[in-house]
BAROTOR-642577 format. One record per residue: residue in one letter; x, y negated, z of N, C-alpha, C, CB in turn. Coordinates in steps of 0.2 Angstrom, whole numbers, padded with zeros to 4 digits, always signed. Glycine has a CB too. Layout:
<pts>
aXYZXYZXYZXYZ...
</pts>
This chain:
<pts>
x-0255-0065-0015-0249-0065-0011-0251-0069-0004-0244-0069-0014x-0256-0074-0005-0258-0078+0001-0261-0073+0006-0263-0083-0001x-0264-0068+0004-0267-0064+0009-0262-0060+0013-0272-0059+0005x-0257-0058+0009-0251-0055+0013-0248-0059+0018-0246-0052+0008x-0247-0065+0016-0244-0070+0021-0249-0071+0027-0243-0077+0017x-0255-0072+0025-0260-0073+0031-0260-0067+0035-0267-0074+0028x-0260-0061+0032-0260-0054+0036-0254-0054+0041-0259-0048+0032x-0248-0056+0039-0242-0056+0043-0243-0062+0048-0236-0058+0039x-0245-0068+0046-0246-0073+0051-0251-0071+0057-0248-0079+0048x-0256-0068+0055-0262-0066+0060-0260-0060+0064-0268-0064+0056x-0255-0056+0062-0254-0050+0066-0247-0048+0068-0256-0044+0061x-0243-0053+0067-0236-0052+0069-0235-0052+0077-0231-0057+0066x-0239-0056+0080-0238-0057+0087-0241-0051+0090-0242-0063+0090x-0247-0048+0088-0250-0042+0090-0245-0036+0089-0256-0040+0087x-0242-0036+0083-0237-0030+0082-0231-0030+0087-0234-0031+0075x-0229-0036+0089-0223-0036+0094-0226-0034+0101-0220-0044+0094x-0232-0037+0102-0235-0035+0109-0236-0027+0109-0241-0039+0110x-0238-0024+0104-0240-0017+0104-0234-0013+0102-0246-0016+0099x-0228-0015+0102-0222-0011+0100-0223-0008+0094-0221-0006+0106x-0225-0011+0089-0225-0009+0082-0219-0011+0078-0232-0011+0078x-0216-0006+0074-0211-0008+0070-0213-0009+0063-0205-0003+0070x-0212-0014+0059-0214-0016+0053-0209-0014+0048-0217-0023+0052x-0211-0011+0042-0206-0009+0037-0209-0012+0030-0205-0001+0036x-0205-0013+0025-0208-0015+0019-0206-0009+0014-0205-0022+0016x-0210-0007+0010-0209-0002+0005-0210-0005-0002-0214+0005+0006x-0205-0004-0006-0206-0007-0013-0200-0011-0015-0212-0010-0014x-0200-0014-0020-0195-0019-0023-0195-0025-0019-0196-0020-0030x-0189-0028-0018-0189-0034-0015-0188-0040-0020-0183-0034-0010x-0185-0038-0026-0183-0044-0030-0188-0047-0034-0178-0041-0035x-0194-0045-0034-0199-0048-0038-0205-0051-0033-0203-0043-0042x-0204-0051-0027-0208-0054-0022-0207-0062-0022-0208-0051-0015x-0212-0066-0022-0210-0073-0021-0206-0075-0015-0217-0077-0021x-0202-0079-0015-0197-0081-0010-0200-0082-0003-0193-0086-0012x-0206-0086-0003-0209-0088+0003-0212-0081+0007-0215-0093+0002x-0215-0077+0003-0218-0071+0006-0212-0066+0008-0223-0068+0001x-0207-0066+0004-0202-0061+0005-0198-0063+0012-0196-0062+0000x-0198-0070+0013-0195-0072+0020-0199-0070+0025-0194-0080+0019x-0206-0071+0025-0210-0069+0030-0210-0061+0031-0218-0070+0028x-0209-0057+0026-0209-0050+0027-0202-0048+0030-0209-0046+0020x-0197-0051+0028-0190-0050+0031-0190-0052+0038-0185-0054+0027x-0193-0058+0040-0194-0060+0047-0197-0055+0051-0197-0067+0047x-0203-0052+0048-0207-0048+0052-0203-0041+0053-0214-0046+0049x-0199-0039+0048-0195-0033+0049-0190-0034+0054-0192-0031+0042x-0187-0040+0054-0181-0041+0059-0184-0042+0066-0178-0048+0057x-0190-0045+0067-0192-0046+0074-0195-0040+0077-0197-0052+0073x-0196-0035+0073-0199-0029+0076-0195-0023+0075-0206-0027+0072x-0188-0024+0073-0184-0018+0072-0182-0014+0078-0177-0021+0069x-0183-0016+0084-0182-0012+0090-0188-0009+0093-0178-0017+0095x-0194-0010+0090-0200-0007+0092-0200+0000+0091-0206-0011+0090x-0203+0004+0095-0202+0011+0094-0209+0015+0095-0198+0014+0099x-0214+0012+0097-0221+0016+0098-0224+0017+0092-0225+0012+0103x-0225+0013+0087-0229+0014+0081-0225+0011+0075-0236+0010+0081x-0227+0013+0069-0224+0011+0063-0229+0008+0058-0220+0017+0059x-0228+0003+0055-0233+0000+0050-0229-0001+0044-0236-0007+0053x-0231+0002+0039-0227+0001+0032-0232-0003+0028-0226+0008+0029x-0229-0008+0025-0232-0013+0020-0229-0011+0013-0231-0020+0022x-0234-0008+0009-0232-0007+0003-0234-0012-0002-0235+0000+0000x-0228-0016-0004-0230-0022-0009-0225-0021-0015-0229-0028-0005x-0227-0021-0021-0224-0020-0027-0220-0013-0026-0218-0026-0028x-0225-0008-0024-0222-0002-0023-0225+0003-0028-0224+0001-0015x-0221+0008-0030-0223+0014-0034-0219+0020-0032-0223+0012-0042x-0222+0025-0032-0218+0031-0030-0213+0033-0035-0223+0037-0029x-0214+0033-0041-0209+0034-0046-0204+0029-0046-0212+0034-0053x-0205+0023-0045-0200+0017-0045-0196+0019-0039-0204+0011-0045x-0199+0021-0033-0195+0022-0027-0189+0027-0029-0199+0024-0022x-0191+0033-0032-0187+0038-0034-0181+0036-0038-0191+0044-0037x-0183+0032-0044-0178+0029-0048-0173+0025-0045-0182+0025-0054x-0176+0020-0040-0171+0016-0037-0166+0020-0032-0175+0011-0032x-0169+0026-0029-0165+0030-0025-0159+0033-0029-0169+0035-0022x-0161+0035-0035-0156+0039-0040-0151+0034-0042-0160+0041-0046x-0153+0027-0043-0148+0022-0044-0143+0021-0038-0151+0015-0046x-0145+0022-0032-0141+0021-0026-0136+0027-0026-0145+0021-0020x-0139+0033-0028-0135+0039-0027-0129+0038-0033-0139+0045-0029x-0131+0036-0039-0126+0035-0044-0121+0030-0042-0129+0033-0051x-0123+0025-0039-0118+0020-0037-0113+0023-0031-0121+0014-0034x-0116+0027-0027-0111+0030-0022-0107+0035-0025-0116+0033-0016x-0109+0039-0030-0105+0043-0033-0099+0040-0037-0109+0048-0038x-0101+0034-0040-0096+0031-0044-0091+0028-0040-0099+0025-0048x-0093+0026-0034-0088+0023-0029-0084+0028-0025-0091+0018-0024x-0086+0035-0026-0083+0041-0023-0085+0041-0016-0075+0041-0024x-0090+0038-0014-0093+0038-0007-0096+0045-0006-0098+0033-0006x-0099+0048-0011-0101+0055-0010-0099+0059-0016-0109+0055-0009x-0100+0066-0015-0099+0070-0021-0106+0072-0023-0095+0076-0019x-0108+0073-0030-0114+0075-0032-0117+0081-0029-0114+0076-0039x-0113+0086-0027-0115+0092-0025-0117+0092-0017-0109+0098-0025x-0115+0086-0014-0117+0085-0007-0124+0083-0006-0112+0080-0004x-0128+0081-0012-0135+0079-0011-0139+0085-0010-0137+0074-0017x-0143+0085-0005-0148+0091-0004-0154+0088-0002-0145+0095+0002x-0160+0092-0003-0166+0090-0001-0166+0090+0007-0172+0094-0003x-0164+0095+0010-0163+0096+0017-0156+0098+0019-0169+0100+0020x-0154+0096+0024-0147+0098+0026-0147+0105+0030-0144+0093+0031x-0152+0106+0034-0153+0112+0037-0148+0114+0042-0155+0117+0032x-0146+0121+0041-0141+0124+0045-0134+0121+0044-0140+0131+0044x-0133+0117+0039-0126+0114+0038-0125+0108+0041-0125+0114+0031x-0130+0105+0044-0129+0099+0048-0124+0098+0052-0136+0097+0051x-0119+0093+0052-0114+0093+0057-0107+0096+0054-0116+0095+0063x-0108+0101+0049-0102+0105+0047-0099+0102+0041-0104+0112+0047x-0104+0100+0036-0101+0097+0030-0105+0090+0029-0103+0102+0024x-0102+0086+0024-0104+0080+0023-0110+0080+0018-0099+0075+0021x-0116+0083+0020-0121+0083+0016-0126+0077+0017-0126+0090+0017x-0129+0075+0012-0134+0069+0012-0141+0071+0010-0131+0063+0008x-0145+0070+0014-0152+0071+0012-0154+0066+0007-0157+0071+0018x-0158+0068+0002-0161+0064-0003-0165+0058+0000-0165+0068-0008x-0169+0060+0006-0173+0055+0009-0169+0049+0011-0177+0058+0014x-0163+0050+0013-0159+0044+0015-0158+0039+0010-0152+0047+0017x-0160+0040+0004-0160+0035-0001-0167+0032-0003-0157+0037-0007x-0172+0034+0001-0179+0032-0001-0180+0026+0004-0184+0038+0001x-0186+0023+0003-0188+0017+0006-0189+0018+0014-0194+0013+0003x-0191+0024+0015-0192+0026+0022-0186+0030+0026-0199+0031+0023x-0180+0028+0023-0174+0032+0025-0173+0033+0033-0168+0029+0022x-0174+0027+0036-0172+0027+0043-0178+0027+0048-0168+0021+0045x-0184+0030+0045-0190+0030+0049-0190+0037+0053-0196+0030+0045x-0193+0037+0059-0193+0043+0063-0198+0049+0060-0196+0042+0070x-0203+0047+0056-0208+0051+0053-0209+0049+0046-0214+0052+0058x-0205+0051+0042-0205+0048+0035-0210+0052+0031-0199+0048+0031x-0212+0058+0033-0217+0063+0029-0224+0063+0032-0214+0070+0029x-0229+0059+0029-0235+0059+0032-0239+0066+0032-0240+0054+0028x-0242+0067+0038-0246+0073+0039-0252+0073+0035-0247+0075+0046x-0255+0067+0035-0262+0066+0032-0262+0059+0028-0267+0065+0038x-0264+0060+0022-0265+0054+0018-0273+0053+0016-0261+0055+0011x-0275+0047+0018-0283+0046+0017-0283+0041+0011-0286+0043+0024x-0287+0044+0006-0288+0040+0000-0295+0038+0000-0286+0044-0006x-0296+0031+0000-0303+0028+0000-0305+0027-0007-0303+0022+0004x-0311+0024-0007-0314+0021-0013-0317+0027-0018-0310+0017-0017x-0317+0033-0016-0319+0039-0020-0315+0041-0025-0326+0036-0023x-0309+0038-0026-0304+0040-0031-0301+0047-0028-0299+0035-0032x-0299+0051-0033-0296+0058-0031-0289+0058-0034-0301+0064-0033x-0285+0053-0033-0278+0054-0035-0274+0049-0030-0278+0051-0042x-0268+0050-0030-0263+0047-0025-0261+0040-0029-0258+0051-0023x-0261+0040-0035-0259+0034-0039-0252+0032-0037-0263+0028-0037x-0247+0037-0037-0240+0036-0036-0238+0034-0028-0238+0030-0040x-0243+0035-0024-0242+0034-0017-0237+0039-0014-0248+0033-0013x-0231+0037-0011-0226+0041-0008-0225+0048-0012-0229+0043-0001x-0223+0047-0018-0223+0053-0023-0218+0059-0020-0220+0051-0029x-0213+0057-0016-0208+0062-0013-0211+0064-0007-0201+0059-0013x-0213+0059-0002-0214+0060+0005-0221+0064+0006-0214+0054+0009x-0225+0063+0001-0232+0066+0002-0233+0073-0001-0237+0061+0000x-0227+0076-0003-0228+0082-0007-0232+0088-0003-0221+0085-0008x-0231+0088+0004-0235+0093+0008-0240+0090+0012-0230+0097+0012x-0242+0083+0011-0247+0080+0015-0253+0083+0014-0247+0072+0014x-0258+0083+0019-0265+0085+0018-0268+0078+0015-0268+0087+0024x-0273+0079+0011-0276+0074+0008-0284+0074+0010-0276+0074+0000x-0286+0068+0012-0293+0067+0014-0296+0062+0009-0294+0065+0021x-0302+0064+0006-0305+0059+0001-0311+0055+0004-0307+0063-0005x-0311+0049+0004-0316+0045+0007-0320+0041+0002-0313+0040+0013x-0326+0041+0002-0330+0038-0004-0330+0030-0003-0337+0040-0004x-0330+0028+0003-0331+0021+0004-0324+0017+0003-0333+0019+0012x-0325+0011+0001-0319+0007+0000-0315+0005+0007-0320+0000-0004x-0309+0003+0007-0305+0002+0013-0308-0003+0018-0298+0000+0011x-0311-0008+0015-0314-0013+0020-0319-0010+0024-0317-0019+0016x-0323-0005+0022-0328-0002+0026-0325+0005+0030-0333+0001+0021x-0319+0006+0030-0316+0011+0033-0316+0010+0041-0309+0013+0031x-0321+0013+0044-0322+0011+0051-0318+0016+0056-0329+0012+0053x-0318+0015+0062-0315+0019+0067-0318+0026+0067-0315+0017+0074x-0325+0026+0066-0328+0033+0066-0326+0037+0060-0336+0031+0066x-0325+0033+0054-0323+0037+0048-0316+0040+0049-0323+0032+0042x-0312+0036+0053-0305+0038+0054-0305+0044+0059-0301+0033+0058x-0310+0044+0064-0311+0050+0068-0313+0056+0064-0316+0049+0073x-0317+0055+0059-0320+0061+0055-0314+0064+0051-0325+0059+0051x-0310+0059+0048-0304+0061+0044-0299+0066+0048-0300+0055+0041x-0298+0063+0055-0293+0067+0059-0296+0073+0061-0291+0062+0065x-0302+0074+0063-0306+0080+0064-0305+0085+0059-0313+0079+0066x-0306+0083+0052-0306+0087+0047-0299+0090+0046-0308+0083+0040x-0294+0085+0047-0287+0087+0046-0285+0092+0052-0282+0081+0047x-0288+0092+0058-0286+0096+0063-0288+0103+0062-0289+0094+0070x-0293+0104+0057-0296+0111+0056-0292+0114+0050-0303+0110+0054x-0287+0111+0047-0283+0114+0042-0277+0118+0044-0281+0108+0037x-0276+0123+0040-0270+0127+0041-0264+0124+0036-0271+0135+0039x-0259+0122+0040-0253+0119+0036-0249+0125+0034-0249+0114+0040x-0247+0125+0027-0243+0130+0024-0236+0128+0022-0246+0133+0018x-0236+0121+0020-0229+0118+0018-0226+0123+0013-0224+0118+0024x-0230+0125+0008-0227+0129+0003-0225+0136+0004-0221+0125+0000x-0225+0138+0011-0223+0145+0013-0228+0149+0015-0218+0144+0018x-0226+0155+0017-0231+0160+0019-0235+0157+0025-0228+0167+0021x-0242+0159+0025-0246+0156+0031-0245+0160+0037-0254+0156+0028x-0243+0157+0042-0242+0161+0048-0248+0162+0053-0236+0157+0052x-0254+0158+0051-0260+0159+0055-0266+0160+0051-0260+0152+0059x-0267+0166+0050-0273+0168+0046-0278+0172+0050-0270+0173+0040x-0284+0169+0051-0289+0172+0055-0291+0179+0052-0295+0168+0055x-0293+0183+0057-0295+0190+0055-0301+0190+0051-0295+0195+0061x-0301+0192+0045-0307+0192+0040-0308+0199+0037-0307+0187+0035x-0308+0204+0041-0309+0211+0038-0316+0213+0037-0305+0216+0043x-0321+0209+0038-0328+0210+0038-0330+0212+0030-0332+0205+0041x-0335+0216+0029-0338+0217+0023-0344+0212+0022-0340+0224+0022x-0343+0207+0017-0349+0202+0016-0356+0205+0016-0347+0198+0010x-0356+0211+0012-0363+0214+0011-0366+0217+0017-0363+0219+0006x-0361+0220+0021-0363+0223+0028-0365+0217+0033-0357+0227+0030x-0361+0212+0033-0363+0207+0038-0369+0204+0036-0357+0201+0038x-0370+0202+0030-0377+0199+0027-0383+0204+0029-0376+0198+0020x-0382+0210+0028-0387+0215+0029-0389+0215+0036-0385+0222+0027x-0384+0215+0041-0385+0215+0048-0389+0209+0050-0379+0216+0052x-0386+0203+0047-0389+0197+0049-0396+0196+0048-0385+0191+0046x-0398+0198+0042-0405+0198+0040-0409+0203+0044-0406+0201+0032x-0406+0209+0046-0410+0213+0050-0412+0210+0057-0406+0220+0051x-0407+0207+0060-0409+0204+0067-0413+0198+0066-0402+0202+0070x-0413+0194+0060-0418+0189+0059-0425+0192+0059-0416+0185+0052x-0425+0197+0055-0432+0201+0055-0434+0203+0061-0432+0207+0050x-0430+0206+0065-0432+0208+0072-0434+0202+0076-0426+0212+0075x-0430+0197+0076-0432+0191+0079-0439+0188+0077-0427+0185+0078x-0441+0189+0071-0447+0186+0068-0453+0191+0071-0447+0187+0061x-0451+0197+0073-0456+0201+0076-0456+0202+0083-0456+0208+0073x-0452+0197+0086-0451+0197+0093-0449+0204+0096-0458+0195+0097x-0445+0208+0092-0442+0214+0095-0435+0213+0098-0442+0219+0089x-0435+0210+0104-0429+0208+0107-0424+0214+0108-0430+0205+0114x-0426+0220+0110-0422+0225+0111-0418+0227+0104-0425+0232+0114x-0422+0228+0099-0419+0229+0092-0415+0224+0090-0425+0231+0087x-0417+0218+0091-0413+0212+0089-0406+0212+0093-0416+0205+0091x-0406+0214+0099-0399+0214+0103-0395+0220+0100-0401+0215+0110x-0398+0225+0099-0394+0231+0096-0391+0229+0089-0399+0237+0095x-0395+0226+0085-0392+0224+0078-0387+0219+0079-0398+0222+0074x-0388+0214+0084-0384+0209+0085-0377+0211+0087-0386+0204+0090x-0376+0216+0091-0370+0219+0093-0366+0222+0087-0371+0225+0099x-0370+0225+0083-0366+0228+0077-0364+0222+0072-0371+0233+0073x-0368+0217+0072-0366+0211+0068-0360+0208+0070-0372+0206+0067x-0359+0207+0077-0353+0204+0080-0347+0209+0079-0355+0203+0087x-0348+0215+0080-0343+0220+0079-0340+0220+0072-0345+0227+0081x-0344+0219+0067-0342+0219+0060-0339+0212+0058-0348+0220+0055x-0342+0207+0061-0339+0200+0059-0333+0198+0062-0345+0195+0060x-0333+0200+0069-0327+0197+0073-0322+0203+0075-0330+0194+0079x-0323+0209+0072-0318+0214+0073-0317+0216+0081-0312+0213+0070x-0322+0216+0085-0322+0217+0092-0325+0224+0093-0325+0212+0096x-0323+0226+0099-0325+0233+0102-0332+0232+0105-0320+0236+0107x-0335+0238+0107-0342+0238+0109-0343+0234+0115-0344+0245+0110x-0338+0234+0120-0339+0230+0126-0339+0223+0125-0333+0232+0131x-0334+0220+0121-0333+0213+0119-0340+0211+0116-0327+0212+0115x-0342+0215+0111-0348+0213+0107-0354+0213+0112-0349+0219+0102x-0354+0217+0116-0360+0217+0121-0360+0211+0125-0360+0223+0126x-0354+0209+0128-0353+0203+0132-0354+0196+0127-0346+0202+0135x-0352+0197+0121-0354+0191+0117-0361+0190+0115-0350+0192+0110x-0364+0196+0115-0372+0196+0114-0375+0193+0120-0374+0203+0112x-0373+0195+0126-0376+0192+0132-0375+0185+0132-0373+0195+0138x-0369+0182+0130-0368+0175+0130-0372+0171+0125-0360+0174+0129x-0373+0174+0119-0377+0171+0114-0384+0171+0116-0376+0175+0107x-0387+0176+0119-0394+0176+0121-0395+0171+0127-0396+0183+0123x-0390+0171+0131-0390+0166+0136-0391+0159+0134-0385+0167+0141x-0387+0158+0128-0387+0151+0125-0393+0150+0122-0381+0151+0120x-0396+0155+0119-0403+0154+0115-0408+0152+0121-0405+0160+0112x-0408+0156+0126-0413+0155+0132-0412+0147+0134-0412+0160+0137x-0406+0145+0136-0405+0138+0138-0406+0133+0133-0398+0138+0141x-0404+0134+0127-0405+0129+0122-0412+0129+0119-0400+0130+0117x-0414+0134+0115-0420+0134+0112-0426+0134+0116-0420+0140+0107x-0426+0138+0122-0431+0139+0126-0432+0133+0131-0431+0145+0129x-0426+0132+0134-0426+0127+0140-0424+0120+0138-0422+0129+0146x-0421+0119+0132-0418+0113+0130-0413+0110+0134-0424+0108+0129x-0409+0115+0138-0404+0113+0142-0397+0114+0137-0404+0117+0149x-0396+0109+0133-0391+0110+0128-0384+0111+0132-0391+0105+0123x-0383+0108+0137-0376+0108+0141-0375+0115+0143-0376+0103+0147x-0380+0119+0146-0379+0126+0148-0378+0130+0142-0384+0128+0152x-0381+0128+0136-0381+0132+0130-0374+0132+0128-0386+0130+0125x-0371+0126+0128-0364+0125+0126-0359+0130+0130-0361+0118+0126x-0360+0130+0137-0356+0134+0141-0356+0141+0140-0358+0132+0149x-0363+0143+0138-0363+0150+0136-0360+0152+0130-0371+0152+0136x-0360+0147+0125-0357+0149+0118-0349+0148+0119-0360+0144+0113x-0347+0144+0124-0340+0144+0125-0337+0151+0127-0338+0139+0130x-0341+0154+0131-0339+0161+0133-0339+0166+0127-0344+0164+0138x-0344+0165+0123-0345+0169+0117-0338+0168+0112-0351+0167+0112x-0336+0162+0111-0331+0160+0107-0324+0162+0110-0331+0153+0104x-0324+0162+0117-0318+0163+0120-0316+0171+0119-0318+0162+0128x-0321+0175+0119-0320+0182+0117-0318+0183+0110-0326+0186+0119x-0322+0179+0106-0320+0180+0098-0313+0178+0097-0325+0175+0094x-0311+0173+0100-0304+0170+0099-0299+0175+0100-0303+0164+0103x-0300+0179+0105-0295+0184+0107-0294+0190+0102-0297+0188+0113x-0299+0190+0097-0299+0196+0092-0298+0193+0085-0305+0200+0093x-0299+0187+0084-0299+0184+0077-0292+0182+0074-0303+0178+0077x-0287+0182+0079-0280+0180+0077-0281+0173+0074-0277+0185+0072x-0285+0169+0076-0286+0162+0074-0284+0157+0079-0294+0161+0073x-0285+0151+0078-0282+0145+0082-0287+0140+0082-0275+0143+0079x-0293+0141+0086-0298+0136+0087-0299+0135+0094-0304+0138+0083x-0303+0130+0096-0304+0128+0103-0311+0131+0104-0304+0120+0104x-0312+0135+0109-0319+0138+0110-0324+0133+0112-0318+0144+0115x-0322+0128+0116-0327+0123+0118-0329+0119+0112-0324+0119+0123x-0325+0117+0108-0326+0113+0102-0331+0118+0097-0320+0111+0098x-0329+0124+0096-0333+0128+0092-0340+0129+0095-0330+0135+0092x-0341+0130+0102-0347+0130+0105-0351+0124+0104-0346+0131+0113x-0348+0118+0105-0352+0112+0104-0354+0111+0096-0347+0106+0105x-0350+0114+0092-0352+0113+0085-0358+0119+0083-0346+0115+0080x-0358+0124+0087-0363+0129+0086-0370+0126+0088-0361+0136+0090x-0370+0123+0094-0376+0120+0096-0378+0115+0092-0375+0118+0104x-0373+0111+0089-0375+0105+0085-0379+0108+0079-0369+0102+0083x-0377+0113+0076-0381+0116+0070-0388+0118+0072-0377+0121+0066x-0388+0121+0078-0395+0123+0080-0399+0117+0081-0394+0127+0087x-0397+0112+0083-0401+0106+0084-0403+0103+0077-0397+0101+0089x-0398+0103+0073-0399+0100+0066-0404+0104+0063-0393+0100+0062x-0404+0111+0064-0409+0116+0060-0416+0114+0063-0407+0123+0062x-0416+0113+0070-0423+0112+0073-0426+0106+0070-0422+0111+0080x-0421+0101+0068-0424+0094+0066-0426+0095+0058-0418+0089+0066x-0422+0099+0055-0423+0100+0047-0428+0105+0045-0417+0100+0044x-0430+0109+0050-0434+0115+0048-0440+0113+0044-0436+0119+0055x-0441+0116+0038-0446+0114+0034-0444+0109+0029-0452+0113+0038x-0439+0106+0030-0436+0100+0026-0432+0103+0020-0432+0095+0029x-0433+0101+0014-0430+0103+0008-0423+0101+0008-0433+0101+0001x-0421+0095+0010-0415+0092+0010-0411+0095+0016-0415+0084+0010x-0405+0099+0014-0402+0102+0019-0394+0100+0020-0401+0110+0018x-0393+0094+0017-0386+0091+0017-0383+0091+0024-0386+0085+0013x-0387+0088+0029-0385+0087+0036-0383+0094+0039-0390+0084+0040x-0387+0099+0037-0386+0106+0039-0380+0109+0036-0392+0111+0038x-0378+0107+0030-0372+0110+0026-0366+0107+0030-0372+0108+0019x-0367+0100+0032-0361+0097+0035-0360+0100+0042-0363+0089+0036x-0365+0102+0046-0365+0105+0052-0361+0112+0051-0372+0106+0055x-0363+0116+0046-0360+0122+0045-0353+0121+0043-0364+0126+0039x-0351+0116+0039-0344+0115+0037-0340+0113+0043-0344+0109+0032x-0343+0110+0048-0339+0108+0054-0338+0114+0058-0343+0103+0058x-0343+0118+0059-0342+0124+0063-0337+0129+0060-0349+0128+0064x-0338+0131+0054-0333+0136+0051-0327+0133+0049-0337+0139+0044x-0326+0126+0048-0320+0123+0048-0316+0124+0054-0321+0116+0046x-0319+0123+0060-0316+0124+0066-0314+0131+0067-0320+0122+0072x-0318+0136+0066-0317+0143+0067-0311+0146+0062-0323+0147+0066x-0311+0144+0056-0307+0147+0051-0302+0142+0048-0311+0150+0045x-0301+0136+0051-0296+0131+0049-0296+0130+0042-0289+0134+0051x-0302+0127+0040-0303+0125+0033-0306+0118+0033-0308+0130+0029x-0305+0114+0028-0308+0107+0027-0315+0107+0025-0303+0103+0022x-0318+0102+0026-0325+0101+0023-0326+0102+0016-0328+0094+0025x-0321+0100+0012-0321+0100+0005-0320+0108+0003-0315+0096+0002x-0316+0111+0006-0315+0118+0005-0321+0122+0006-0309+0121+0009x-0325+0120+0012-0331+0124+0014-0337+0122+0011-0331+0124+0021x-0337+0117+0006-0343+0114+0004-0348+0119+0000-0341+0109-0001x-0345+0124-0004-0349+0128-0007-0352+0134-0003-0345+0132-0013x-0347+0136+0002-0349+0141+0007-0355+0139+0011-0343+0144+0011x-0354+0132+0013-0359+0129+0018-0366+0129+0014-0357+0123+0020x-0366+0127+0008-0372+0127+0004-0375+0133+0004-0370+0125-0004x-0372+0139+0003-0375+0145+0003-0378+0147+0009-0371+0151+0000x-0375+0145+0015-0377+0147+0021-0384+0142+0023-0372+0145+0027x-0384+0136+0020-0390+0132+0021-0395+0135+0017-0388+0125+0019x-0394+0137+0011-0399+0140+0007-0402+0146+0010-0396+0142+0000x-0398+0151+0013-0400+0156+0017-0405+0154+0023-0394+0161+0019x-0403+0149+0026-0407+0147+0032-0413+0144+0029-0403+0141+0036x-0414+0141+0024-0420+0138+0021-0425+0144+0019-0418+0134+0014x-0422+0149+0016-0426+0155+0015-0428+0159+0021-0422+0160+0010x-0424+0159+0026-0426+0161+0033-0432+0158+0036-0420+0161+0038x-0432+0151+0035-0437+0147+0038-0444+0149+0034-0436+0140+0037x-0443+0149+0027-0449+0151+0023-0452+0158+0025-0447+0151+0016x-0447+0163+0026-0450+0169+0028-0453+0170+0035-0444+0174+0028x-0452+0165+0039-0455+0165+0046-0461+0161+0046-0450+0162+0051x-0463+0158+0040-0469+0154+0040-0476+0158+0041-0470+0150+0034x-0480+0155+0045-0486+0159+0046-0491+0159+0040-0490+0156+0052x-0495+0164+0039-0500+0164+0034-0498+0166+0027-0503+0157+0034x-0492+0168+0027-0489+0171+0020-0490+0178+0020-0482+0169+0019x-0491+0181+0014-0491+0188+0013-0485+0192+0014-0494+0190+0006x-0486+0198+0016-0480+0202+0017-0475+0203+0011-0482+0209+0020x-0478+0203+0005-0474+0203-0001-0470+0197-0002-0479+0204-0007x-0473+0191+0000-0470+0185-0001-0464+0184+0004-0475+0179+0000x-0466+0186+0011-0461+0186+0016-0455+0190+0014-0464+0189+0023x-0456+0196+0012-0450+0200+0010-0446+0197+0004-0453+0207+0008x-0450+0194+0000-0446+0190-0006-0441+0185-0003-0451+0187-0011x-0443+0182+0002-0439+0176+0005-0433+0180+0009-0443+0172+0010x-0435+0185+0012-0429+0189+0016-0424+0191+0011-0432+0195+0020x-0426+0194+0005-0421+0196+0000-0417+0190-0003-0425+0199-0006x-0420+0184-0004-0417+0179-0006-0412+0176-0001-0422+0173-0008x-0414+0176+0006-0409+0175+0011-0403+0179+0011-0413+0175+0018x-0404+0186+0010-0399+0190+0011-0394+0189+0005-0401+0198+0011x-0397+0188-0001-0393+0186-0007-0388+0180-0006-0397+0185-0013x-0391+0175-0003-0387+0169-0001-0382+0170+0004-0392+0163+0001x-0384+0174+0009-0379+0176+0015-0373+0180+0012-0382+0180+0020x-0374+0184+0007-0369+0188+0004-0364+0183+0000-0372+0193-0001x-0367+0178-0003-0363+0174-0007-0359+0169-0002-0367+0169-0011x-0362+0168+0004-0359+0164+0009-0353+0168+0012-0363+0162+0015x-0354+0174+0014-0348+0178+0017-0343+0180+0012-0351+0184+0020x-0345+0181+0006-0340+0182+0001-0335+0176+0000-0343+0184-0006x-0338+0170-0001-0335+0164-0001-0330+0162+0005-0340+0158-0002x-0333+0164+0011-0329+0162+0017-0323+0167+0017-0333+0163+0023x-0324+0173+0016-0319+0178+0016-0313+0176+0011-0321+0185+0015x-0315+0174+0005-0310+0173+0000-0306+0166+0002-0314+0171-0007x-0310+0162+0005-0306+0155+0007-0301+0157+0012-0311+0150+0010x-0303+0161+0017-0298+0162+0023-0293+0167+0021-0302+0165+0029x-0294+0172+0017-0289+0177+0016-0285+0175+0010-0292+0184+0015
</pts>
């Protein structure tokens, strides 16, 4: 309890300065009187602040909050303040016409501007909410963080928000934003292996021809768009891999993904996708020949999470198969191996690519 008192003493002035409104969530009757007075004072002194909200959960439990809310409802019914049939989850189209009462009006966050959190970050590696906002977090997105809260840094918060930004929010209803995934996994994998082989033999003309067909299959674009996307990709390769001018490589890939966006029925940022594409190229260069591909898996998760609005957790398995395919690709391009061994690695790479594209399609659709 002393830590709570110290927290309020140390931060109340900053909260008032930064226009933060403080709320207390939980029971009031079991908190020691000295601490309760400090909390009540902080709530009172910040009640007119409107920029930010800080909820202090002390002696709080989600089930207990719902039970206390039900007790309030029963009391209002007994005093004839409300009729039981007037309690609704949402007022909706009847607002202003009938005396309906939202259930949330009896919860601890009743008068808050945003009582339903979009994102809940659970630290310490635990994969449960432990009764946190049982009602309000029903449609919240959950982010699991391995480190304990004291080690939760601004960089980790940035990663959590980025991961959240790539998710499709459904709220229990039909998904209104489903990227186009009409590709055939086996066909895409076959074409990808074919242009990898063409690249290995420095057959640029064949590689470009195969790449156009790969793009048409994967992104559902016409021949003209596929041709322009191929030109952009090869320009990016020239600037990035050959000239090490990564900024121009990103610009070229932004053109690539701008065309893809028009045909995918998706909702991603072409510039961000381009940056993530180049990032995995750079990670691959660094890890080529290395057995540990975890960093490469993370790079794949970030890229495909941006393109298809999936979280890192959802893409973990798919990214693993993509990394495995890349590993076999690297082995197939090693000098000094027999043609039989090289073909074996290409076959393994194609098998992993098929698993990757099947997993990706299943996730998105």
